[in-house]
C-alpha positions, 0 to 999 in steps of 0.5 A: 286356569284349569287344565287336565294336565297333571304336570304344570311347570311355571317359568319365564320365557327365555327365548323364542326362535321364530320359524315360518310355521312353528316357533321354538319356545324355551321356558326357564323353570329355575336357574339353569333348568329349561324346557323347550316347546314347539308351538305353531306361530299362530298359537304363539301370537294368539298367546302373546308370548314374549321373552321375559314374560311368565308362561306354563309348560303343560305336559300331558303324555300317555307314556314316559320313557326312561333311559340309563347310561351303560 
């Protein structure tokens, strides 16, 4: 797989919340470290996403915001 995204995180699909149009996919990157993505239901089906299977979280952003507590 070749992609232009600079941040490619591999993990295991922990859960999939199926909606009418979109699915919420939780990928566990490491024990206790998760990232959530919202993908169309069609894309989730086309990719064959299932709980327990391996997947990549590809992050491509034009900006990143940073915040701190007061």
